[in-house]
C-alpha positions as CSV (number, residue, x, y, z in Angstrom):
1,M,110.9,188.7,214.9
2,R,113.1,189.1,218.0
3,W,115.6,186.9,216.8
4,V,116.2,189.0,214.0
5,L,119.3,190.9,213.9
6,P,119.9,194.5,212.7
7,D,121.4,194.8,208.8
8,Y,124.9,193.5,208.8
9,I,125.4,192.3,211.9
10,Q,125.7,188.4,212.1
11,D,126.1,185.6,214.9
12,A,129.3,183.2,214.8
13,L,128.2,179.9,215.1
14,P,130.3,177.0,216.8
15,S,132.7,176.3,213.7
16,D,133.2,180.3,212.3
17,A,133.3,181.3,216.1
18,H,136.1,178.4,216.7
19,Q,137.8,179.4,213.5
20,L,137.9,182.7,214.7
21,E,139.3,182.0,218.3
22,T,142.0,179.5,217.0
23,L,143.1,182.5,214.2
24,R,143.0,184.9,216.7
25,R,145.2,182.9,219.5
26,R,147.5,182.2,216.7
27,L,148.2,185.6,215.4
28,L,148.5,187.2,218.8
29,D,151.2,184.7,219.7
30,A,153.0,185.4,216.6
31,F,152.7,189.3,217.7
32,R,153.9,188.1,221.1
33,V,157.0,186.6,220.1
34,R,158.1,189.9,218.1
35,G,157.5,192.0,221.2
36,Y,154.2,193.2,220.8
37,Q,152.4,193.7,223.9
38,L,148.8,192.9,224.1
39,V,146.5,195.8,225.5
40,M,143.0,196.0,226.1
41,P,141.0,199.2,225.5
42,P,137.6,199.9,226.6
43,L,134.5,199.6,224.2
44,L,133.2,202.9,225.3
45,E,135.3,206.0,225.7
46,Y,133.9,209.8,225.6
47,L,133.9,210.8,222.2
48,D,136.2,213.6,222.3
49,S,139.0,210.9,222.9
50,L,138.0,208.4,220.4
51,T,138.1,210.8,217.4
52,T,140.6,213.2,218.2
53,G,143.2,213.5,215.4
54,A,141.6,210.6,213.7
55,G,139.4,213.1,211.0
56,R,135.6,213.4,210.4
57,D,135.3,210.4,208.8
58,L,135.6,208.1,211.7
59,E,133.5,210.3,213.6
60,L,130.7,209.3,211.2
61,R,131.5,205.9,211.3
62,T,130.7,206.1,215.2
63,F,127.8,205.4,217.3
64,K,127.1,208.3,220.0
65,L,125.4,207.7,223.1
66,I,124.9,209.8,226.1
67,D,126.7,208.6,229.6
68,Q,123.8,208.7,232.2
69,L,126.7,209.3,234.9
70,S,128.5,212.4,233.6
71,G,125.7,213.7,230.9
72,R,128.7,213.9,228.2
73,T,128.5,212.2,224.7
74,M,130.0,208.7,224.3
75,G,131.2,206.7,221.2
76,V,131.4,203.0,220.6
77,R,134.5,202.8,219.1
78,A,134.7,202.6,215.5
79,D,138.6,202.2,215.2
80,M,140.9,201.0,218.1
81,T,144.2,202.8,217.2
82,P,143.2,206.2,218.5
83,Q,142.5,204.1,221.6
84,V,146.1,202.4,221.6
85,T,147.6,205.6,220.7
86,R,146.5,207.3,223.8
87,I,147.5,204.4,225.9
88,D,151.0,204.5,224.4
89,A,150.8,208.7,224.5
90,H,149.5,209.1,227.8
91,L,149.3,205.8,230.3
92,L,152.8,204.0,229.3
93,N,154.3,207.1,228.8
94,R,157.8,205.3,227.7
95,R,160.5,207.0,226.5
96,G,161.7,204.4,223.9
97,V,160.3,202.3,221.1
98,S,156.8,200.8,222.2
99,R,155.3,197.7,220.5
100,L,151.2,197.2,221.3
101,C,149.0,195.0,219.7
102,Y,145.3,194.7,220.1
103,C,142.4,192.5,219.2
104,G,138.6,193.2,220.0
105,S,135.0,194.0,218.5
106,V,134.2,197.6,216.7
107,L,131.0,198.9,215.8
108,H,130.5,201.2,212.6
109,T,127.5,203.1,211.9
110,L,127.4,201.7,208.6
111,P,129.6,198.9,206.4
112,S,132.6,199.7,204.6
113,T,131.0,197.4,201.7
114,L,127.9,195.4,200.5
115,T,129.3,192.7,201.8
116,A,131.1,193.8,205.0
117,T,130.0,193.8,208.5
118,R,129.3,196.5,210.9
119,E,130.8,194.8,214.1
120,P,134.8,193.8,212.6
121,L,136.8,191.9,215.2
122,Q,140.0,194.0,214.6
123,L,143.6,193.1,215.4
124,G,146.1,195.3,214.7
125,A,149.9,196.0,215.7
126,E,151.4,199.7,216.3
127,L,154.7,200.5,216.7
128,Y,155.5,203.8,218.7
129,G,158.7,205.5,219.0
130,H,160.6,205.3,215.8
131,A,160.7,207.8,212.9
132,G,162.9,206.0,210.7
133,I,162.2,203.5,207.9
134,E,163.5,200.7,209.5
135,A,160.0,200.8,211.6
136,D,157.8,200.8,208.4
137,V,160.1,198.1,207.3
138,E,159.4,196.0,210.3
139,I,155.5,196.5,210.5
140,L,155.2,195.5,206.7
141,H,157.3,192.5,207.3
142,L,155.0,191.8,210.2
143,L,151.8,192.0,208.1
144,A,152.9,190.0,205.7
145,E,154.3,187.4,208.1
146,V,150.3,187.5,209.8
147,L,148.8,187.2,206.4
148,R,151.0,183.9,205.8
149,L,150.1,182.5,209.1
150,A,146.4,183.0,208.3
151,E,146.8,181.2,205.1
152,V,145.7,184.2,203.0
153,P,149.1,185.4,201.9
154,A,149.3,188.9,200.4
155,S,149.6,188.7,196.8
156,R,150.2,192.5,196.3
157,I,150.5,195.5,198.9
158,D,150.3,198.9,197.6
159,I,152.3,201.4,198.9
160,G,151.5,205.6,198.9
161,H,152.9,208.3,200.8
162,V,150.4,211.1,202.3
163,G,153.2,213.3,202.5
164,L,153.8,213.7,198.5
165,F,150.2,215.0,197.8
166,H,150.3,217.3,201.2
167,A,153.5,218.5,200.1
168,L,152.0,219.4,196.1
169,A,148.6,220.6,197.7
170,A,150.7,223.3,199.8
171,R,152.8,224.1,197.0
172,A,148.9,224.8,195.0
173,G,148.0,226.7,197.2
174,L,144.4,225.1,198.3
175,V,142.2,226.3,200.6
176,P,140.9,223.2,202.9
177,G,138.1,222.7,201.0
178,R,139.6,222.7,197.8
179,E,142.1,220.1,199.0
180,E,139.9,217.7,200.1
181,E,138.3,217.6,196.9
182,L,141.3,217.3,195.2
183,F,141.9,214.2,197.7
184,D,138.4,212.3,196.9
185,L,138.8,213.1,193.1
186,L,142.3,211.0,193.6
187,Q,140.7,208.5,195.3
188,A,138.5,207.7,192.7
189,K,140.9,208.2,189.9
190,D,138.3,210.5,188.6
191,V,140.6,212.0,185.5
192,P,138.3,214.4,183.8
193,A,136.9,215.9,187.2
194,L,140.5,216.2,188.3
195,H,141.3,218.5,185.0
196,D,138.8,220.3,185.9
197,A,139.6,221.4,189.4
198,L,143.1,221.9,188.9
199,A,142.5,224.5,185.7
200,G,143.4,227.3,188.0
201,V,146.7,225.7,189.4
202,A,149.6,226.6,187.7
203,E,152.7,224.7,186.4
204,P,154.5,222.3,187.3
205,V,152.2,221.8,190.2
206,R,149.3,220.8,188.2
207,S,151.0,218.6,186.0
208,A,152.4,216.9,189.3
209,L,149.2,216.4,190.4
210,L,147.6,215.4,187.4
211,A,150.5,212.3,187.0
212,L,149.4,211.0,190.5
213,P,146.6,208.9,189.3
214,E,149.2,207.3,186.7
215,L,151.9,206.7,189.1
216,Y,151.2,203.0,189.9
217,G,153.3,199.9,189.9
218,G,156.6,198.0,190.8
219,P,159.2,199.9,192.2
220,E,160.4,201.3,188.7
221,V,157.3,203.9,188.7
222,L,159.5,205.7,191.7
223,E,162.0,206.7,188.7
224,V,158.8,208.1,186.6
225,A,157.9,210.1,189.5
226,A,160.8,211.3,189.9
227,A,160.7,212.8,186.6
228,R,157.1,213.8,186.6
229,L,156.9,215.3,189.9
230,P,159.3,218.9,190.9
231,Q,162.4,218.1,191.7
232,D,162.5,220.1,195.0
233,A,164.4,218.7,198.5
234,E,161.0,217.9,200.4
235,I,159.6,215.6,197.6
236,T,162.8,214.3,196.2
237,A,163.4,212.9,200.2
238,L,160.0,211.3,199.8
239,L,161.0,209.4,197.1
240,G,163.7,208.1,198.3
241,E,161.8,207.0,201.3
242,L,159.7,204.9,199.2
243,R,163.0,204.0,197.3
244,Q,164.6,202.5,200.8
245,L,161.5,200.6,201.0
246,A,161.4,198.7,198.0
247,A,164.8,197.8,198.5
248,A,164.2,196.6,201.8
249,L,161.0,194.8,200.9
250,A,162.5,193.2,198.3
251,D,160.8,189.8,199.5
252,L,157.5,190.9,199.4
253,P,155.2,191.6,196.3
254,I,155.0,195.3,196.4
255,S,153.8,197.8,194.1
256,F,153.4,201.9,194.5
257,D,150.3,203.5,194.1
258,L,150.8,207.3,194.6
259,A,147.3,208.7,194.1
260,D,146.2,205.9,196.7
261,L,145.8,208.6,199.9
262,R,143.2,206.4,202.2
263,G,143.7,207.8,205.5
264,Y,144.6,211.1,204.4
265,H,142.9,212.8,207.3
266,Y,144.7,210.1,209.6
267,H,147.9,209.3,208.2
268,S,151.4,211.2,207.9
269,G,153.7,209.2,205.9
270,V,153.5,206.0,204.0
271,V,150.5,204.2,203.5
272,F,149.8,200.7,202.2
273,A,146.8,198.0,201.6
274,A,147.2,194.1,201.4
275,Y,145.4,192.2,199.1
276,G,144.6,188.3,198.8
277,A,144.7,186.7,195.7
278,D,141.1,186.1,195.6
279,S,139.9,189.0,197.7
280,P,138.8,192.5,195.9
281,A,138.9,194.6,198.7
282,A,142.0,195.4,201.1
283,L,142.5,192.5,203.9
284,A,144.5,194.7,206.0
285,L,145.4,198.5,205.8
286,G,148.0,200.4,207.5
287,G,150.9,203.5,207.4
288,R,152.1,206.0,209.5
289,Y,150.5,208.4,211.8
290,D,152.8,210.6,213.5
291,R,150.5,213.6,214.7
292,V,147.9,211.5,216.4
293,G,149.6,211.3,219.7
294,A,149.8,215.1,220.1
295,A,145.8,215.1,220.9
296,F,147.2,212.8,223.8
297,G,150.1,215.1,225.5
298,R,153.0,213.5,223.4
299,A,153.7,213.5,219.4
300,R,155.3,210.1,219.3
301,P,156.6,208.4,215.5
302,A,154.0,205.8,215.3
303,T,153.2,203.1,212.3
304,G,150.9,200.5,212.5
305,F,148.3,198.2,210.6
306,S,145.0,196.7,211.2
307,L,142.6,194.4,209.7
308,D,139.3,192.5,210.2
309,L,139.7,189.0,211.9
310,R,136.6,188.4,210.5
311,E,137.1,189.1,206.9
312,L,140.2,187.6,207.2
313,A,138.5,184.2,208.4
314,W,136.3,184.1,205.6
315,H,139.1,183.9,202.9
316,L,140.6,180.8,204.6
317,P,140.8,177.8,202.8
318,C,138.6,175.0,204.1
319,S,140.4,172.8,206.5
320,P,139.4,169.0,206.3
321,A,137.1,167.8,209.6
322,G,139.1,166.5,212.2
323,L,138.1,164.2,215.3
324,G,135.1,165.0,216.9
325,A,134.4,165.0,220.8
326,V,134.2,162.0,222.7
327,L,130.8,160.6,224.8
328,A,131.5,160.0,228.1
329,P,128.3,158.4,230.2
330,L,127.4,159.8,233.3
331,A,129.0,157.5,235.7
332,E,130.5,157.7,239.3
333,D,133.6,155.7,238.4
334,P,137.4,156.8,239.1
335,E,138.4,154.9,236.1
336,L,136.3,156.9,233.8
337,A,137.3,159.9,235.6
338,A,140.8,159.3,235.2
339,E,140.0,158.3,231.3
340,V,138.1,161.8,230.8
341,A,140.9,163.8,232.6
342,A,143.7,162.2,230.2
343,L,141.8,162.6,226.9
344,R,141.4,166.7,228.0
345,A,144.7,166.7,228.9
346,R,146.0,165.9,225.2
347,G,143.4,168.6,224.2
348,G,140.3,165.9,223.0
349,I,137.0,167.1,223.6
350,V,134.9,165.0,226.2
351,V,131.3,165.3,226.2
352,T,129.1,164.2,229.3
353,A,125.9,162.4,228.5
354,L,123.2,163.9,230.8
355,P,119.9,162.0,231.5
356,G,117.0,162.7,229.5
357,H,118.5,163.5,226.0
358,E,116.4,164.4,223.2
359,G,118.6,165.1,220.4
360,T,121.2,163.5,218.7
361,W,125.4,163.4,220.1
362,N,126.3,164.0,216.9
363,E,124.4,167.5,217.1
364,A,126.5,167.9,219.4
365,G,129.6,167.3,217.6
366,C,130.1,163.7,218.8
367,D,131.8,161.1,216.7
368,R,133.3,158.6,219.5
369,Q,132.3,157.3,222.6
370,L,133.5,155.8,225.8
371,V,132.7,152.3,226.8
372,K,133.5,149.6,229.1
373,R,134.7,146.5,227.6
374,D,136.7,143.9,229.2
375,G,137.0,146.2,232.3
376,R,138.7,148.9,230.8
377,W,137.3,152.3,229.4
378,T,137.8,152.2,225.7
379,L,137.0,154.3,222.7
380,V,134.6,153.4,220.0
381,P,132.9,155.0,217.1
382,L,129.6,156.2,218.1
383,Q,126.7,154.3,218.0
384,G,122.8,154.2,217.6
385,E,122.9,157.8,216.2
């Protein structure tokens, strides 16, 4: 059983690997032409660096081991975003706006869903140094463009704001443990349990917290929220941010869910999740996380998103089979070598026929071959397979 992989870990066979790599290059090129610079953080780091500022949930998802050189606990990254934040805050140390992107494998102790892999291929983009709503607008437009380029356009992008919950929880006077319990209930939209948990909270905050699970829908829900939430300066300003987003993103399929607090321990403002037409789970997640850089010496404004390239590729439409590889004989012939070089220069795949081949060349992906006819090397359909 040495060939059996651990649960929720998969190989990528040639066709899947080619699709993943093609998609990776396409999306990284889309980042590059928009000024997002590629970084490649290490697979392993000291645990305190990997999980600082990212919340307990990330620590639980991180595989841990002991570094035999230093004796310190290390972790295999479960999320690349804190690593990129460290790079921006500590290594690049830029004063102005910094746009960074990344793509690499991460490892999770448990799968996020029953169908998810424990080794996502995480791709993402982060924008540092701008606290204004313009940065969130840019990131959300970039996310929509990435999904369009991947041929899995977003059917819905849900937007929430962690700041609204923080503001209401502070007014309720909740201790940290109760606040986390309330967060879990809101995420589950467990309204009966929410009523019980808020039994001792004074009005109008109690009614406002009970209203959050009902505040979802199109931009019009923001006006309903303004009527049902306390009308103080902080909450009015946060709803104003969401109105600005609604106006700036009118070309995208956005909706609002004010009880969607994913990344509550990590995010500090706007949060969002993008869905495809046939995807019950989010294809991409993101939001603003201004506080995380403080752990690395610089609290920089930050917003971004990430997705699992493996999951995204799984949703791609089946593409028609293109031309396969060309089989070339093993021969010392300058004209043959020139023809092979010309085919490869045009992007063609040419496989050299090695002696003693026992299988079929179709197995190797060949559907044509080079044969010499009338003194010239010519492409013909593969024969004799």
